[in-house]
N, C-alpha and C positions, 0 to 999 in steps of 0.2 A: 577480379574476373566477373564480368557481367553475365547473367543468364542469357542475354541477347547477343553475346559475342560469338562469332563463328568458332573461336577456340574452345569455348564451352560446349556449344551445340554439336560440333562435329569431331571433337577430340576428347575432351575431358569426360563428358557425360556418356558417350558410347563405351569408352574404355572402362569406366567405373561400373556401368550396367553389365558389361560382359564379365568382368571379374567378380561381380556380385553373385554370379551363378554358382560359386563354390558351395558345396553342400553343407558344411558345418556352420552353425550360427556364430560361433566365436570368431571364425575366420571372416565371416561377413562383417561383423561389427568392427574387427580390426581393420579391415579394408576400408570401410566407410569412415572410420576415425582418421586413418592416414590420408584418405582423399579430402576430408574436411580440413585437415592441417594444410595440405597443399593449396586448397581453394582459398583459405584465409590468408596464408602467407603470400600468395600471389598478389594480393591487394594491400595487405597490412604490413608486410615486410618485418621490420624489427619488433613491431608491436605484438607479433605472434608469441614472443617470449612472455609478455605481460599476460596474455590470455591463458597461456599454458600454466603459468604460475598461479593465476587465479583459479583455474580448474583444480589444480592440486590442493590449494588451500580450502576451497569449498567442499571438495570430496572428503578431505580429512575432517573438516569442521562438521559436516553432516553426520559422519560416523560418530564423532564425539558427542554431538547433540543428541543423537539417537540413544547412545549408551547412557547419557546422564539426563535423560528427559525427565521433566517435572522435578528437578532438583535445582537448588540455587546455582550450582556450577553449570548446569545445562542452560539455565536462563542467561547467565553471564556469557557463556560461549555463543549463544544465539545473538545476543546484543552486539558482541564484539565482531561476529561474522557479518552481520548486517552493516554495522558501522564501517568495517573494512571495505566492503563492496561499495558503499556510498562514497567513502573517501576517495577511492580510485576514480569513480565517476566524477566527483566534484573537482578533483585536481585536473583531470584530463579535459573536462568539458566546460567548467565554470571558472577556472582560475583567472583566465584572461578577462572574462566578463566582470568578475569581482574587482580585479585590478583597475579596469577602466572606470568603473563606477566610483571606486575609492578616489581615483585621481580627479574625477569630476567634482566630487564632494570637497576634496582638499583644495582644489582650485577656487571653488566658490567661497571657501573660508580663508583664502590666501595662505594655504599651507603648502608643504613640499609635495613634489611629485614622487610617485612610487614606480618602481620598475614593474612593467606588466609582462608576465611570462608568456612566451610564444610557444604554446604546446599544440602539436598537431593532434587532432581528435582521432583516436583509434576507431576504425570503421566498425560499426555494429556494437559499440561499447554500451549504449543505452539498453539495447535489447538483451545483450549478454548479461548485464548486471541484473536486470529484472528476472531473467531466468534463474540466475544463481540465488537471488534472495528468495524467490518463491520456492525453490527446491529445499533450502535449509529451513524456512519457516514451516513448510508443509510437513517436514520430518518432525519438527518440534511440536506441531499440532496433532500429530498422529494421523494426518491425512495421507501420509506416505511413509514407507520404511526406507531408510538410507540404503542406497545401492552399494553393495559390498564389492562388486566388480569394478575395478578402476576403468576398464575399457568402456563398459556400458555407461558409467557415470560421465566420463569424458565425452562420449558420443552424444548423450542427451544435451550437454551444454554446447557442443561444438558442431553438431550435425549441419552440414553446409546449406541445405535448402532454406532453413529458417534462421540461420545464424546472423545475417546482416540486417534484415528488416522484418523479422517475425514471420508468422504470428508468434506471440508469446505463449509457449506451450507449457502447461504444468507438468511436472514430472509424473504425477499420478495418472495423467491422461495417456502416457505412452509407456508406463513402467512395465506393463505386461507384454508390450511389443518388443522391448529391448532384448530379452534373453533369446526369444525365438519368434519367428513370424513366417507366415506363408506368403509367397510371392506368386500369385496366380496370373494367368494370361489376361483375365479380365481386369485385374488390378493394373497391370502394365498398360493395357488399352485405355482404361479410364485415366490413368496418370498422364499418358501422352496427350489425350484430348484436352484434359484440364490445363496442361502446360501450354499447349498451342493457343487455347483461348486467352490465357494470361499474356502470352507473347503478343498476340494480336491487339489486345487492349493497350499494351504499352507502346508498340511500334506504330500501329495504324491510327489510334485515337489520341493517346496521351502525348506522344511526341509531336503529332501534327498540330494540336491546339497549343502546345507549349510555346511555339514560335510567337504567335500573336500575344499570348499572355506575358511572356518575358519582355517583349518589346514595349508593350503598353505600360507595364509596371515600371519600366525604366524611363518613361517619358517625364519631362519636366512639367510642372503644373500648368505652364503657359501653353502646352501642346495638348492638354487633356480636354476633350469635350465629353458631354454626358454619354453620348452614344459609344464613344471609344472606351470610356471607363467601364461602362456596363459590358461591352464586348470582352474586355480584358478579364473582368471578374467571371463572366460565364465560361470563358476559355479555361481559366484556372480552376473553376469549380469542377469542370469535367476532367481537366488534366490530373488533378490530385487524386480523384476517385479512380480513374482508369489506370493511373500509374501505380497506385498502392494496391488496389484490388487486383490489378494484373500481376504484381509481384506475389501477392498472397495466393492467387490461382496457380502460379508457377511453383511456389513452394509446396502447396498441397499436392499438385501433380507429381512433383519430384519425389515427395515423401511416399506417395502411393506406388510409384515405380519400384521403390525399395521395400515395400510391404508395410509402411507406416501410414496410419490414419490420423491426420491432424484435424483439429476443430476448425470450422468455418470462421472467417474473420470479418465478413461483410454480409449484410442482408438488405440490399437495395436501400441504402440510407436516404437517398433523395426522394423516396416516396413517403418519408416520415410525415406525420401530422402534428408533431410537436418537437421541441428540442429534446425532451425526455425520450421520445420515440427515436429521434435521430441517434442518440447515444446507445440505444438498444440495437442499433443496426450498423453503426460505424466502428471500425477497429475494435471488434468485440473482445479480443483478448486483452487489449490495453484497458478497456472499460472495466472488465472483470477484475483485472489486476488491481487497479486503484480501488475498486469497491471492496475486495476481499482483504487487501493488505494495508489499506489506509483508511478508507471511509468507515468500514465496520469497526476497526480498532478505536477510531475516534468517537465511537458511539452510534454511528449509523442513524437509523430511524428510532432508536430506543430512547433517545434523550428528548428534552423539551424542544418545541418547534424552533425557537430562536437558535439553539445550539445546532440543530439539524441544518439550518440555513448557513451558519458559519462553517460547518463541516463541508457542505457542498462547495461553497466558494473557495475554501482552503484547498480542497482536493483538486478543483479545476485550475486554480492558480498554479499548483504544483504540476498538474498535467501539462499546462502550457509551458512551464519552465523545463519540463522533461524534454519537450520537443526542440528546444534550442535556447542558447544563452543570449537572449535578446528580450528587451521589454515588450516587443511586439507579441511574442509568444505568451508572456504573462498577461498582457491585455486581452489576448484571444481567450485564454483560459478564464479570466475574470468575467469576460463578456458572456461566455456560455454558462458559467456558474450563476451569474445574475439572472439569466433567463430561466434557469432551472428553479431558482428560488421563486421567481414571479409565477411560474406555472404551478408550483406547489401551493402558493398562497391563493391563486385564482382558480385552481382546479375545481373545488366544490361549487363555485359560482358559475361555472360554464354551462351552457345549454346541453341538453341530451344529444348524443351523437346522431347525426343525420347526414345525408349526402352533401347538404350545403355546409354544415359545420366541418365535415371532413375536408371538403375542398378548401374552405377558408383556412383550416388548420395547416393544410399542406402548403398553401401559398405563404402563410406566416412563417412556418418552419424553414422553408426554402430561402426566404428573404433573410431571416436571421443567420442562417448558415452561410449564405453568400457574403453578407456583410462581415461575418467573422473571418471568412477566408481572406478578405482584404487585409485585416490585421496580421493574419498568419503569413501572407505572401510578401507584404511590403518590407523593405529593408529597414525602415524606421517608422516611429509613430508619426513623424511629420509627413513622410511619404504616404502613409495610410490615410492621413487626414486629407491630403490633396485628392486622392482617388475617391474617398467617401464624399468629399465636397462636390466633386464633379458628378458623381452618381446622383446626388441630391439636386442637381441643377445649378450648382454654384460654380460651374467651370468658367475660367477666365480666358480661355483660348479665343483669339480673334482670327488668326490665320494659321491654324495648326499645320505642322510640317507633314503630318500623315492623316489623310482622310480615313474614316472608318471603313469605307469600301475597299481601301487599299489592302486591308488585312484579309478580306473575304475572298480568297482564291478558291477555285473549285475544290481543291484538296481540303481546305479548312472547312468549307461549307459541308462537304461530305462527312468529315470527321465530327463536326458539330451535330449533324443529323443522326449519325450513328451513335454518338454519345448520348444524346437525349433519349433515344429508344433503348440503348443498351443499359442505361441507368435504371430502367424499370424492368419488372418481370414479364413484360409483354412478349419478348423474344422466346424465352423458354416455354411459356404457355402456348404460343402459336406453334412452336415446333412440336409440342406434345399433341396438339390437335391435328396438325397436318401430316406429321410423320409417324405418329404413334410412339414418339420418343418420350422417355421419362422427363417430366418437368422439373423434378428435383435433381440436383447435380449428382447425387450419389445413390440413386435407386437402382435396383438390380434387375427388374423385369427385362427380358430380352426384347430388342427392337425387331420389327419386321426387316427382311433383307433389304428392301428398297430404302428404308430409313437408315439402316447401317451404311449403305453405300453413299447416301446423301451426306451423312455425318463425316465419313472418311473423305469424301470429295471436298467438303467445306473446310475440313482441317488442312488438307493439302493446299488449297487455295490460300487460306489464311497464313500458313507457314511460308509459302513461296512469296506472298506479298510482303510479309514481315522481313524476310531475308533480303528482298530487293531494297527495301527502305534502309535496312541495316547496312547494306553495302554502299548505298548512296549517301547515307547520313553522316552525322558527326557523333562524337562521344556524348551520350546522354544518360547519365546515371539515374537510378531511381531516386525520387524525391526523399524517401525515408532513409536512404543511405547516410545522409548527413545528420541523422538523429541518433 
C-alpha cells in the first residue's frame, strides 16, 4: 500500500484517523498496531508472519537483556539477538548475491555450480532490522528501558508511517510518546501540511524526472552522449532526493497526525560544502545509526589516524552493502568512504573559510555526490563505467537514437527547475519573508491570517495536482522500498 495510492489516501488513512479519536491511549495503540499489520500485510503478504515472529523474539530478548544487563548472560543474549536479526537480513537479502558470486568464482576456477536460492526480499526488512537492533542495543547500554507492554513494543517496531523506508527511529526518541500523547488540532494541521509537501515532492518532481533518468540509464553505451549522460545524472540526483525526502516528509506528517514527533531525516544535503557535510545532511537517521552502532564500537575517532581511516572505509562499504546486494552499492560506499578519508587528511591544510572557498567546496561536494549516484543507480559496474566515461567526454555515440532535447519536455523542465530550487532552503526563507510564515518546519508561532490562507491554498493545489498525476500515471514505488 503506497502513501500515494487513492486507497491509502481516501480509505485507509481517514478511517484510521477517525478511529484514533478513541479516548484511551491503550485503545489508540491497539488500533494503530492493528492498522500497521493491515498496512504491512497488504504489501508483504506471507512475510507478515516473519515480521511478527521477529517482533515477538526482539520483545522477549529486550526484556531478558534488561533483566540480565551487565552480566555474561546478558552480553551473550545481546550478541545472539543481534546475530539473529542480521541472519534473517542476510538470508533474505544477500543469499542470492552470495550464491551468484560463489558461482562466478567457482566458474573461474573450473569448479561446480551451486544452486542460487531465489528469495523474495521482504519489504522494509532493512529498516525493520536496524530498528530492532538499535532497540535491544540501547536497552543493553542503559540508553533505554525495555518496554514491558507488548502492544507498545510492537507498535514501535511496526508503526506503518516509518515501517517501510524509515526514518530509523530510536526507541528512546519516542518511548515517552508510546504510553500517552496529546493529539492537538495544530498537530493534525501540521501533519497534513507536511504530508502534502512530501506527496508533491514524490508525485510532481521525483516521478517526473524519473522518466528521463530511467531511460538514460538504460541506454547502451553507443547511444550515450556527454549531454545525455549528464542530464540522466542530474535527473537521478533530483529524483532520489525528492523521492526519499518526500517519503520522510510523509512519514513525519503521518506520525504527527497521530501525536508522534519523529526526528528530521534531511537537511538540504545538496547545499553541502564537503562530503562530510553531505553526510551530516543526508539520511540523518541512517548516518547516526552507523555512527553509534558500528563506527563508535570500532573505535571511532579514539584510535590512531590510520585505524580511523580504515573504520571510515569499512563503515561506508557496509553502508553501501546495506542499500543493496550488488557490487555497485559497495563501490558507492567505498567511493564516499575514500573521500571522507581524503577530507580528514587534507582538512588542516585547507584555506580559511570564505565565500570563494565555500562556493568551491559546494561545487566539489555536488560533483562527488553526483558521480557517486552513477554507481548507486547503474545496474552494474560496467554500466556505471559507460555513463561515467560519457560524462567525462569519452562518449562513443555517433548517431544516438535519442537526442538530449527529446527528454526535455515542458513537464521535465518545470520539474528540474522546481527541484533545483526545492533542494535549497530558498523557498522556506522566502515564504518566511513574504508571508510571515515560520522558516523552520516545526516552529509554533501563529501565522497571519493571509499567510494561513496562502498555505492552505498551496496545499490544496499541490494535493490536487499530485492526485491528477497519480490517476494518470503508472505504479511508481519509492526508491528506498527496495532496500
